[in-house]
Every structure is written in structure tokens, then in C-alpha cells.
MDAnalysis code that builds the backbone (N, CA, C; Angstrom):
import MDAnalysis as mda
import numpy as np

u = mda.Universe.empty(252, n_residues=84, atom_resindex=np.repeat(np.arange(84), 3), trajectory=True)
u.add_TopologyAttr("name", ["N", "CA", "C"] * 84)
u.add_TopologyAttr("resid", np.arange(1, 85))
u.add_TopologyAttr("resname", ["THR", "ILE", "ARG", "LEU", "SER", "THR", "GLU", "ARG", "ARG", "SER", "SER", "VAL", "THR", "LEU", "HIS", "SER", "ARG", "SER", "SER", "THR", "MET", "THR", "VAL", "THR", "HIS", "HIS", "GLN", "THR", "ILE", "SER", "HIS", "HIS", "LEU", "LYS", "VAL", "LEU", "ARG", "GLN", "ALA", "GLY", "LEU", "LEU", "ASP", "CYS", "GLU", "ARG", "ARG", "GLY", "THR", "TRP", "VAL", "TYR", "TYR", "TRP", "VAL", "ILE", "PRO", "ALA", "ALA", "LEU", "GLN", "GLN", "LEU", "SER", "ALA", "VAL", "LEU", "LEU", "VAL", "GLU", "ALA", "SER", "SER", "THR", "ALA", "ALA", "ASP", "VAL", "PRO", "GLN", "GLU", "THR", "ALA", "VAL"])
u.atoms.positions = np.array([
    [161.342, -100.374, 79.438],
    [162.213, -99.440, 80.113],
    [162.145, -99.680, 81.610],
    [163.293, -99.698, 82.230],
    [163.355, -99.809, 83.678],
    [163.763, -98.444, 84.211],
    [162.960, -97.893, 85.080],
    [163.261, -96.604, 85.688],
    [163.681, -96.847, 87.126],
    [164.837, -96.332, 87.461],
    [165.346, -96.492, 88.816],
    [165.251, -95.161, 89.530],
    [164.773, -95.193, 90.727],
    [164.601, -93.987, 91.513],
    [165.833, -93.733, 92.369],
    [166.007, -92.478, 92.754],
    [167.085, -92.155, 93.691],
    [166.601, -92.266, 95.130],
    [165.341, -92.603, 95.316],
    [164.800, -92.743, 96.656],
    [164.475, -94.200, 96.941],
    [164.910, -94.665, 98.067],
    [164.706, -96.064, 98.433],
    [163.228, -96.432, 98.449],
    [162.388, -95.532, 98.904],
    [160.961, -95.839, 98.971],
    [160.344, -95.944, 97.576],
    [161.056, -95.468, 96.547],
    [160.563, -95.539, 95.171],
    [161.314, -96.588, 94.359],
    [161.803, -97.610, 95.017],
    [162.574, -98.635, 94.338],
    [161.686, -99.430, 93.387],
    [162.318, -100.140, 92.458],
    [161.583, -100.936, 91.484],
    [162.119, -102.361, 91.467],
    [161.296, -103.247, 90.944],
    [161.737, -104.615, 90.710],
    [161.870, -104.804, 89.216],
    [162.629, -105.764, 88.806],
    [162.787, -106.063, 87.388],
    [161.454, -106.446, 86.781],
    [160.693, -107.267, 87.461],
    [159.411, -107.732, 86.942],
    [158.414, -106.590, 86.781],
    [158.430, -105.647, 87.678],
    [157.431, -104.579, 87.647],
    [157.576, -103.672, 86.444],
    [158.738, -103.646, 85.817],
    [158.966, -102.743, 84.695],
    [159.199, -103.459, 83.365],
    [159.228, -104.784, 83.369],
    [159.587, -105.481, 82.130],
    [158.746, -106.729, 81.918],
    [157.464, -106.636, 82.152],
    [156.600, -107.807, 82.090],
    [156.485, -108.403, 80.686],
    [156.778, -107.640, 79.647],
    [156.670, -108.157, 78.281],
    [157.976, -108.752, 77.776],
    [159.006, -108.784, 78.578],
    [160.304, -109.288, 78.143],
    [160.397, -110.799, 78.316],
    [161.267, -111.388, 77.526],
    [161.493, -112.826, 77.597],
    [162.440, -113.162, 78.739],
    [162.600, -114.450, 79.005],
    [163.512, -114.903, 80.053],
    [164.930, -114.434, 79.761],
    [165.344, -114.485, 78.497],
    [166.691, -114.041, 78.123],
    [166.875, -112.565, 78.454],
    [165.860, -111.757, 78.179],
    [165.942, -110.337, 78.515],
    [166.077, -110.141, 80.022],
    [165.312, -110.897, 80.792],
    [165.381, -110.799, 82.253],
    [166.778, -111.151, 82.750],
    [167.367, -112.204, 82.175],
    [168.706, -112.612, 82.590],
    [169.725, -111.531, 82.258],
    [169.604, -110.918, 81.083],
    [170.529, -109.861, 80.674],
    [170.394, -108.652, 81.578],
    [169.169, -108.236, 81.848],
    [168.942, -107.083, 82.717],
    [169.421, -107.386, 84.128],
    [169.145, -108.582, 84.617],
    [169.608, -108.966, 85.954],
    [171.122, -108.904, 86.045],
    [171.789, -109.358, 84.995],
    [173.258, -109.317, 84.971],
    [173.745, -107.868, 85.044],
    [173.145, -106.986, 84.250],
    [173.574, -105.593, 84.236],
    [173.270, -104.903, 85.574],
    [172.142, -105.228, 86.177],
    [171.842, -104.674, 87.497],
    [172.879, -105.144, 88.516],
    [173.302, -106.386, 88.403],
    [174.331, -106.927, 89.304],
    [175.647, -106.176, 89.122],
    [176.035, -105.920, 87.875],
    [177.273, -105.193, 87.594],
    [177.198, -103.766, 88.161],
    [176.052, -103.103, 87.960],
    [175.874, -101.748, 88.495],
    [175.899, -101.748, 90.020],
    [175.349, -102.790, 90.622],
    [175.366, -102.922, 92.088],
    [176.798, -103.141, 92.579],
    [177.548, -104.004, 91.888],
    [178.935, -104.255, 92.271],
    [179.802, -103.013, 92.103],
    [179.439, -102.153, 91.149],
    [180.172, -100.907, 90.932],
    [179.797, -99.840, 91.961],
    [178.769, -100.108, 92.756],
    [178.368, -99.174, 93.789],
    [177.399, -98.101, 93.323],
    [176.809, -98.272, 92.128],
    [175.867, -97.284, 91.604],
    [174.432, -97.572, 92.013],
    [174.136, -98.824, 92.321],
    [172.806, -99.239, 92.753],
    [172.914, -99.966, 94.078],
    [171.812, -100.005, 94.773],
    [171.712, -100.854, 95.950],
    [170.419, -101.639, 95.810],
    [170.275, -102.676, 96.587],
    [169.075, -103.493, 96.473],
    [168.729, -104.104, 97.816],
    [167.516, -104.607, 97.873],
    [167.025, -105.278, 99.075],
    [166.104, -106.407, 98.639],
    [166.321, -107.581, 99.171],
    [165.455, -108.722, 98.867],
    [164.299, -108.737, 99.860],
    [163.098, -108.840, 99.307],
    [161.890, -108.976, 100.126],
    [161.142, -110.201, 99.616],
    [161.324, -111.308, 100.278],
    [160.731, -112.562, 99.813],
    [161.408, -112.994, 98.531],
    [160.628, -113.168, 97.474],
    [161.199, -113.579, 96.190],
    [161.534, -112.385, 95.296],
    [161.232, -111.180, 95.749],
    [161.474, -109.968, 94.958],
    [162.757, -109.291, 95.401],
    [163.443, -108.668, 94.446],
    [164.605, -107.840, 94.759],
    [164.282, -106.430, 94.273],
    [164.369, -105.464, 95.176],
    [164.075, -104.071, 94.859],
    [165.389, -103.314, 94.689],
    [165.486, -102.516, 93.618],
    [166.698, -101.777, 93.289],
    [166.448, -100.282, 93.384],
    [167.497, -99.528, 93.766],
    [167.432, -98.077, 93.743],
    [168.826, -97.523, 93.489],
    [168.861, -96.311, 92.961],
    [170.100, -95.617, 92.619],
    [170.708, -95.015, 93.883],
    [172.035, -94.998, 93.952],
    [172.754, -94.327, 95.028],
    [173.188, -92.957, 94.484],
    [172.490, -91.895, 94.881],
    [172.735, -90.568, 94.293],
    [174.188, -90.090, 94.389],
    [174.838, -90.281, 95.512],
    [176.223, -89.812, 95.679],
    [177.163, -90.505, 94.693],
    [176.925, -91.783, 94.449],
    [177.760, -92.520, 93.504],
    [177.558, -92.001, 92.084],
    [176.321, -91.683, 91.718],
    [176.056, -91.131, 90.388],
    [176.675, -89.751, 90.224],
    [176.637, -88.940, 91.272],
    [177.259, -87.614, 91.209],
    [178.765, -87.732, 91.009],
    [179.375, -88.675, 91.712],
    [180.812, -88.887, 91.579],
    [181.156, -89.366, 90.168],
    [180.378, -90.299, 89.646],
    [180.602, -90.790, 88.287],
    [180.430, -89.668, 87.275],
    [179.409, -88.846, 87.449],
    [179.173, -87.721, 86.545],
    [180.363, -86.771, 86.533],
    [180.908, -86.483, 87.700],
    [182.059, -85.585, 87.796],
    [183.256, -86.166, 87.058],
    [183.508, -87.452, 87.221],
    [184.628, -88.101, 86.534],
    [184.419, -88.059, 85.015],
    [183.204, -88.353, 84.575],
    [182.932, -88.351, 83.141],
    [183.052, -86.950, 82.543],
    [182.628, -85.931, 83.280],
    [182.767, -84.559, 82.795],
    [184.220, -84.171, 82.638],
    [185.057, -84.531, 83.603],
    [186.488, -84.234, 83.524],
    [187.102, -84.963, 82.340],
    [186.774, -86.241, 82.189],
    [187.305, -87.022, 81.071],
    [186.849, -86.455, 79.734],
    [185.586, -86.087, 79.633],
    [185.049, -85.557, 78.382],
    [185.709, -84.229, 78.027],
    [185.918, -83.374, 79.011],
    [186.523, -82.072, 78.718],
    [187.993, -82.216, 78.354],
    [188.706, -83.133, 78.983],
    [190.120, -83.323, 78.640],
    [190.259, -83.992, 77.286],
    [189.348, -84.891, 76.949],
    [189.379, -85.538, 75.634],
    [189.066, -84.525, 74.544],
    [188.106, -83.651, 74.781],
    [187.748, -82.629, 73.797],
    [188.914, -81.681, 73.559],
    [189.688, -81.386, 74.589],
    [190.831, -80.489, 74.450],
    [191.947, -81.138, 73.648],
    [192.030, -82.463, 73.659],
    [193.078, -83.184, 72.945],
    [192.767, -83.401, 71.475],
    [191.519, -83.219, 71.090],
    [191.122, -83.478, 69.709],
    [191.445, -82.259, 68.866],
    [192.250, -82.430, 67.801],
    [192.583, -81.279, 66.957],
    [191.343, -80.785, 66.203],
    [191.226, -79.475, 66.100],
    [190.104, -78.874, 65.402],
    [190.406, -78.829, 63.904],
    [189.413, -79.223, 63.110],
    [189.581, -79.157, 61.655],
    [189.285, -77.751, 61.187],
    [189.999, -77.343, 60.194],
    [189.758, -76.011, 59.632],
    [189.144, -76.169, 58.254],
    [188.225, -75.279, 57.940],
    [187.572, -75.309, 56.629],
    [188.521, -74.752, 55.591],
    [188.496, -75.354, 54.416],
    [189.373, -74.902, 53.326],
    [188.562, -74.165, 52.312],
])
């Protein structure tokens, strides 16, 4: 499990949380971290050979709001079944 903090000082590296994973797992996780970074949900900083990642709280709040609106509108569109 990789835990990402909302505080920059509590950032994590991929290696620090996934030491038992294979190279393929590292590549997959790195790819997903890159996608999340490109989406603006994560930020990172390279320090030597390490890259430290952290969550951008405002971006997560915005995403949560969008998902809540979508979920509530989708729920309203779904017809309710009636028991017979």
C-alpha cells in the first residue's frame, strides 16, 4: 500500500512503501503516479535519485465535489424497482 499525505513534509517515495514489489509493479505504480500528477492531483519533487510525492488537497476537494454531483444526478436518473 502506498499512502500519500496531504502535507508536503509528509511526502512518500515509491520505494519507501513498496519494497516487496517487483520491477513490473514499480513500473505500473510509477505510471499511475505520473497520470495522477498530470491530472493535477499529486505533486512531486526530485531529490537526487528519489522522487517524493504528495497529494494536492484543493484538487482532491474539487474532484470530490464533481464526483458527488455526478453520483447524485446518476442516482436520480436510475428508476426505482418496486416489489411485487
